[in-house]
N, C-alpha and C positions, 0 to 999 in steps of 0.2 A: 344638233340643236332642236329643241322641242318646238312644235308648231304653236303659233299664237292661239290663245283661247278666244272663242267667239264671245261677243257681248250680247248678241241677239240670236234667238232661235229662228226656225223657218217662218213661223207665224209673224214674228217681229219684223223680219226682212220683207215679207210679203206686204205687210201693212205700210212699211216705209216706201216700197216701190209704188204702191197704189197712191200714196200721198204725193210722191214725186211726179207721177204721171196720171193726174186726175181724169183726163179725157180718154184714157185707154179703154178699149173694149175688153172687159174682164174675161169673157169666154174665150178669147184668143191670146190673152196676155200670158207671158211665161210665168210659171209658178216655181218658187223655191220649194223643193221637196225634202231636202235634208241639209243640215248644217253640222259640221264637225270641226274640230281644231284644224285650221288651215285649209278647209274645204267647204264647198257647197255643191249641191246637185240641183239642176234646174231642168224643167220640161216645158216645152212649148207645144201646144196642141196642133195637130195637123189640120190644115184647111187647103182647099184647092188653090187659093191665091198664092201659095208658097212656091208653086211649081214654075219652072222655066220651060221653054221649048225643049223637048227631049224627055220630059217627064220626071226630072229630078228637082229637088229643092234648090232654089236659086242661091247664088253666092251672097247677094246682099242680105237675104234672110239668115243665112248661116253667120254672117258677120254681125248682124244685129243681135242674135242670141249669144254669140261669144262676148259681145260688149255688155249685154244685160247680165250674163252670168258673172263676169268679172266685177261689175258694179255691185251685184248682190253679195259677192264674196267680200269685197272691201267693206260694204255697209255692215255685214255680219260681224266683222272684226273691229271696226272703229266706231260703230254705233250711228246715231242720228246726225250724220254730216252729209246732207244731200248735195252739197256743192263740190264733192269730189268729182273730178272730170277725167275723161279719157285723154291721155297725152300721147299714147302710141298704141297702135294695133297692127300686128303683123299676122297675116293669115296664110296657112298652107292648106290647099284643097287636095285631099288625098284620094277620094273616089266620089262618085255621084251619090248624093244623099237620097235614098229611095223615099217615096211617099210614106209618111207615117209620123207619129209624134217625134219631135226633135229633142234629143237629150244633150245636156251639157254637164260635164264634170269639171269644176274649176278648182285649182289648187294655188295657194299663195306660195310663191317662190321667195319673196322678200316683202316684209312689211316694215317700212321705215316711217320717220316722222312726216316726210313730204311726198314719198312715192310708195306705191304698192305695185309689185310685179307679179302677174298671174299667168298661169298656164291653163288653157281651156281646151278640152277635147270634146268633139261633137260627133254624134251618131244618130241613126234612126233604127238600124237593124239590130246592132249589138255593140257593146263597148269594145269587142274584139275586132270590129269592122268600122274603124273610125272613118268618118266622112271628111273631117277637117280638124285642124289643130291651130290654136292662136296663142300668141304671146301678147298680153295686154298690160299696159302700164297706166295706172291711175295717179293723177296728182291729187294730193290731199290738202285741203285748205288749212 
């Protein structure tokens, strides 16, 4: 089965995210860097506040980026429907995410009329050294 075609490019998704979160501090807000059929890539800039004791990026920050990447993926493929909401997020932490920019690669597993199911993979060092993986489901209004 062919991957669904995106309705928005990276600039369009970034504009929607900024509209959805007008109070966000833009220099630390995740940025969509690429959109392709059934996929998006997102990067969140590193800052000291991401670290937990032990010097790795904290789980809540990883979960936040996984959710943001899934939201960006859904928006890229359904367009301007900001009321899409997370209905499920399951996270597996695979190794400590070392300090550095946090990257997410999100893929649509299924895009239906009411639900979108996404796979999100997170890393700082290399996509070959995943720090975490999430399955995220979004409810579409």
